[in-house]
TORDOTOR-700439 format. One record per residue: residue in one letter; x, y, z of N, C-alpha, C in turn; residue number from 0. Coordinates in pm, whole numbers, plus 50000, padded with zeros to 5 digits. Layout:
BEGIN
a,X,Y,Z,X,Y,Z,X,Y,Z,NUM
...
END
This chain:
BEGIN
x,76934,10819,38310,77013,10720,38414,76958,10739,38567,0
x,76934,10660,38636,76859,10707,38779,76980,10662,38870,1
x,77029,10752,38946,77139,10698,39045,77058,10674,39216,2
x,77075,10534,39224,76985,10525,39400,77132,10509,39463,3
x,77099,10563,39582,77204,10530,39720,77092,10431,39781,4
x,77151,10320,39847,77132,10292,39953,77219,10295,40134,5
x,77122,10343,40212,77214,10379,40334,77158,10250,40405,6
x,77295,10208,40513,77278,10060,40566,77315,10139,40737,7
x,77197,10063,40817,77232,10141,40937,77343,10086,41012,8
x,77456,10141,41103,77557,10058,41155,77527,09963,41207,9
x,77670,09872,41218,77608,09741,41309,77754,09780,41395,10
x,77719,09799,41553,77841,09805,41648,77921,09650,41621,11
x,78046,09651,41636,78107,09555,41623,78153,09495,41788,12
x,78257,09650,41828,78321,09569,41936,78349,09729,41999,13
x,78367,09714,42171,78402,09829,42264,78519,09752,42336,14
x,78571,09825,42353,78702,09800,42478,78637,09750,42618,15
x,78765,09639,42663,78656,09606,42781,78701,09648,42903,16
x,78596,09725,42977,78636,09820,43104,78642,09733,43223,17
x,78673,09810,43318,78739,09714,43430,78761,09815,43542,18
x,78834,09779,43661,78881,09840,43727,78989,09956,43690,19
x,79042,10073,43728,79135,10184,43650,79153,10266,43775,20
x,79318,10255,43780,79343,10369,43883,79353,10506,43832,21
x,79342,10582,43920,79336,10711,43947,79462,10801,43868,22
x,79443,10899,43756,79596,10959,43750,79617,10869,43640,23
x,79606,10720,43608,79624,10651,43473,79543,10722,43334,24
x,79622,10672,43234,79509,10707,43105,79448,10612,43066,25
x,79381,10617,43055,79260,10483,42995,79186,10519,42867,26
x,79199,10419,42764,79122,10450,42612,79028,10376,42608,27
x,78893,10420,42561,78780,10319,42486,78809,10343,42365,28
x,78782,10224,42281,78755,10277,42135,78623,10216,42089,29
x,78549,10289,42005,78408,10225,41972,78435,10180,41833,30
x,78413,10040,41758,78447,10040,41639,78284,09992,41568,31
x,78256,10060,41466,78119,10033,41431,78183,09958,41266,32
x,78085,09906,41176,78085,09853,41055,77977,09931,40994,33
x,78044,09980,40832,77930,10061,40780,77978,10076,40638,34
x,77875,10048,40543,77928,10118,40407,77895,10280,40375,35
x,77833,10347,40471,77800,10462,40479,77868,10507,40576,36
x,77889,10672,40602,77961,10718,40718,77857,10747,40779,37
x,77884,10727,40920,77839,10664,41049,77847,10819,41112,38
x,77737,10843,41199,77760,10971,41311,77786,10838,41445,39
x,77900,10857,41516,77956,10802,41639,77947,10884,41727,40
x,77883,10901,41874,77880,10969,41969,77927,10893,42117,41
x,77976,10944,42200,77992,10873,42299,77893,10973,42427,42
x,77863,10867,42504,77742,10948,42626,77787,10869,42765,43
x,77779,10945,42868,77754,10888,43010,77606,10896,43048,44
x,77612,10864,43144,77492,10851,43204,77362,10964,43218,45
x,77419,11041,43154,77337,11190,43155,77358,11267,43035,46
x,77470,11298,42987,77504,11433,42826,77586,11316,42764,47
x,77599,11367,42652,77697,11353,42567,77786,11379,42609,48
x,77908,11332,42544,78068,11355,42590,78135,11455,42512,49
x,78211,11583,42520,78268,11635,42396,78430,11674,42467,50
x,78499,11740,42385,78594,11754,42443,78611,11896,42552,51
x,78513,11946,42577,78494,11986,42691,78498,11961,42820,52
x,78471,11825,42826,78465,11772,42941,78609,11757,42999,53
x,78603,11760,43151,78741,11739,43210,78807,11641,43182,54
x,78946,11632,43171,78967,11516,43174,78965,11424,43028,55
x,78895,11437,42967,78817,11357,42824,78856,11408,42731,56
x,78883,11340,42632,78905,11370,42519,78850,11273,42403,57
x,78771,11360,42309,78662,11258,42209,78769,11280,42055,58
x,78818,11172,42045,78901,11137,41917,78797,11167,41760,59
x,78842,11218,41655,78782,11222,41546,78737,11064,41478,60
x,78626,11071,41402,78578,10987,41345,78668,10944,41205,61
x,78725,10820,41248,78833,10713,41167,78787,10629,41108,62
x,78837,10596,40958,78765,10490,40876,78897,10396,40820,63
x,78865,10277,40790,78946,10191,40796,78894,10075,40723,64
x,78813,10132,40588,78745,10002,40485,78629,10076,40523,65
x,78533,09949,40595,78400,09956,40625,78399,09952,40768,66
x,78524,10000,40854,78495,09969,40970,78550,10145,41015,67
x,78448,10172,41092,78483,10316,41151,78493,10306,41317,68
x,78553,10412,41341,78606,10441,41521,78585,10575,41566,69
x,78587,10548,41690,78612,10709,41753,78646,10675,41908,70
x,78779,10724,41927,78849,10707,42065,78772,10775,42172,71
x,78764,10718,42298,78760,10804,42378,78872,10797,42492,72
x,78948,10920,42543,79019,10931,42614,79017,10972,42755,73
x,79055,10932,42855,79073,11004,43009,79171,11003,43012,74
x,79243,11154,43065,79391,11148,43120,79375,11269,43198,75
x,79412,11301,43298,79428,11175,43425,79296,11113,43430,76
x,79252,10984,43475,79163,10937,43508,79141,11000,43624,77
x,78967,11044,43675,78985,11101,43792,78821,11014,43859,78
x,78830,11046,43992,78738,10910,44047,78582,10973,44007,79
x,78533,11095,43956,78453,11121,43870,78402,11067,43777,80
x,78515,11013,43653,78503,10997,43551,78412,10824,43603,81
x,78427,10751,43653,78383,10631,43697,78205,10607,43679,82
x,78157,10500,43619,78052,10504,43548,78018,10440,43448,83
x,77868,10458,43358,77890,10379,43254,77857,10489,43148,84
x,77893,10437,43047,77971,10501,42899,77906,10431,42790,85
x,77827,10495,42717,77766,10419,42633,77829,10485,42464,86
x,77833,10402,42361,77889,10451,42246,77752,10436,42139,87
x,77715,10555,42105,77617,10541,41992,77651,10549,41855,88
x,77610,10494,41818,77609,10495,41621,77464,10483,41518,89
x,77434,10599,41479,77332,10572,41386,77395,10666,41240,90
x,77288,10654,41143,77336,10727,41017,77274,10839,41031,91
x,77349,10939,40966,77330,11098,41008,77148,11132,40933,92
x,77099,11055,40835,76963,11088,40807,76850,11016,40932,93
x,76891,10955,41034,76796,10864,41072,76855,10841,41215,94
x,76788,10897,41327,76856,10906,41460,76766,10780,41535,95
x,76638,10748,41481,76582,10668,41534,76594,10536,41542,96
x,76680,10490,41452,76738,10364,41400,76862,10319,41500,97
x,76893,10355,41591,77065,10382,41646,77094,10203,41670,98
x,77247,10210,41711,77310,10082,41764,77374,10089,41846,99
x,77376,10099,41974,77447,10112,42074,77518,10015,42198,100
x,77606,10047,42248,77672,09970,42323,77715,10020,42454,101
x,77686,09976,42622,77712,10005,42691,77836,09965,42778,102
x,77930,10047,42826,78031,09987,42917,78055,10036,43039,103
x,78101,10003,43149,78099,10025,43291,78243,10062,43330,104
x,78319,10209,43394,78393,10194,43423,78457,10197,43583,105
x,78506,10110,43660,78526,10126,43826,78665,10196,43774,106
x,78686,10312,43865,78806,10376,43923,78799,10298,44060,107
x,78953,10290,44078,79000,10267,44217,79076,10362,44282,108
x,79049,10420,44401,79156,10514,44482,79276,10463,44496,109
END
């Protein structure tokens, strides 16, 4: 018997709508992708991959709901320095060359 595993690249299906947010509030972004295989999902700002060491930002765990996978990014409290572009990137662990991504902009109101 021969076993064949087929890996399919993830398809980004949604990301929360951003916009103007007030300093001091809690704001959550959720990146949701569909994939039959377990993808890697990361959040990135304009320069760096975001980790839980970022001030005022928490990256949630990878969560599975059937064929949908998600990672939540929470800003608490939201700071002026959090304003800017954020990119959700999804790819299969075996191949980072074929990624799916979506960019969202957060405007922080003083």
